[in-house]
C-alpha positions as CSV (number, residue, x, y, z in Angstrom):
1,M,7.8,-12.7,9.0
2,A,5.8,-10.3,11.3
3,S,2.2,-11.1,12.4
4,S,-0.9,-9.2,10.9
5,P,-0.9,-5.7,12.0
6,D,-4.1,-3.9,13.5
7,L,-4.9,-1.6,10.7
8,A,-6.4,0.9,13.1
9,M,-3.0,1.2,14.8
10,L,-0.9,1.7,11.7
11,R,0.6,5.1,11.1
12,L,2.4,7.2,8.3
13,D,5.7,6.5,10.3
14,D,5.2,2.7,10.0
15,F,5.3,3.0,6.1
16,A,7.6,6.0,5.5
17,S,10.6,4.1,6.5
18,H,9.8,1.4,3.9
19,L,9.8,3.7,0.8
20,E,11.0,1.9,-2.3
21,A,10.5,-1.3,-0.6
22,D,8.9,-4.2,-2.3
23,F,5.4,-5.7,-1.2
24,E,3.1,-8.5,-2.6
25,M,-0.4,-8.1,-3.3
26,Q,-2.2,-11.4,-3.3
27,T,-4.7,-11.8,-6.0
28,T,-7.0,-14.4,-7.5
29,G,-4.3,-14.8,-10.2
30,G,-1.4,-15.0,-7.9
31,V,1.1,-12.7,-6.3
32,L,1.6,-9.2,-7.9
33,P,4.7,-7.2,-6.7
34,L,4.3,-3.8,-5.6
35,K,6.8,-1.0,-4.8
36,L,5.8,1.7,-2.3
37,L,6.5,4.9,-4.0
38,K,5.0,7.5,-1.5
39,A,3.6,7.6,2.0
40,D,2.1,11.0,2.7
41,P,-0.2,12.6,5.2
42,T,-3.5,13.7,4.2
43,G,-6.0,16.0,5.9
44,A,-4.4,17.1,9.4
45,G,-0.9,17.4,8.2
46,G,0.8,14.5,9.8
47,S,-0.4,14.9,13.5
48,E,-0.8,11.8,15.7
49,G,-3.5,9.7,14.2
50,A,-4.0,11.8,11.1
51,A,-5.0,10.2,7.8
52,F,-2.4,9.4,5.2
53,S,-2.1,8.0,1.8
54,L,0.2,5.2,0.2
55,L,0.8,5.1,-3.4
56,F,2.3,1.7,-4.9
57,A,3.3,0.9,-8.4
58,A,2.8,-2.5,-9.9
59,P,4.2,-3.8,-13.3
60,A,2.8,-3.0,-16.6
61,G,-0.4,-5.1,-17.7
62,T,-1.6,-5.8,-14.2
63,A,-4.7,-3.5,-13.9
64,L,-6.9,-4.9,-11.2
65,P,-10.2,-3.4,-9.9
66,Q,-10.4,-1.5,-6.6
67,A,-11.0,-4.1,-3.8
68,I,-9.5,-5.3,-0.6
69,Y,-6.3,-7.2,-1.2
70,P,-4.0,-8.8,1.3
71,V,-0.7,-7.1,0.9
72,R,2.5,-8.5,2.4
73,H,5.6,-6.9,3.7
74,P,8.5,-8.8,5.6
75,A,8.8,-6.3,8.5
76,L,4.8,-5.1,8.4
77,G,3.3,-8.6,7.9
78,V,-0.1,-9.2,6.0
79,M,-2.4,-6.2,5.8
80,E,-5.8,-6.4,4.2
81,I,-5.9,-2.9,2.2
82,F,-8.3,-1.3,0.1
83,L,-6.6,-0.4,-3.0
84,V,-7.7,1.7,-5.9
85,P,-6.2,1.9,-9.3
86,I,-5.0,5.2,-10.4
87,G,-3.7,4.6,-13.8
88,P,-0.2,4.5,-15.4
89,L,2.7,5.2,-12.9
90,Q,6.4,4.7,-13.5
91,G,6.0,2.4,-16.5
92,G,3.4,0.3,-14.7
93,N,0.1,0.7,-13.0
94,G,-0.4,2.7,-9.7
95,Y,-2.6,1.8,-6.8
96,Q,-3.3,4.1,-3.9
97,A,-4.6,3.3,-0.4
98,I,-6.2,5.8,2.0
99,F,-5.7,5.2,5.8
100,S,-8.0,7.6,7.9
């Protein structure tokens, strides 16, 4: 498994190749599966170092508050990401992360 990346060094391309991939969010109640649905540029239109947004879907019935959660991916490692619930999405619950 990959080591924990430096969040300041992550870019949109690091996630874009993992669309539809499975991630795991560690919660106080255990591990919650996530699927990466979108990885989009925000603000400066995708230029080097620009902000980007990630959109994840979790199973239905798993609504959690916004907080920093450890999120694991086999290739990217474990990242401490601030996730915000955005409501129903693809039959489950959506969570968004913004990197700026």
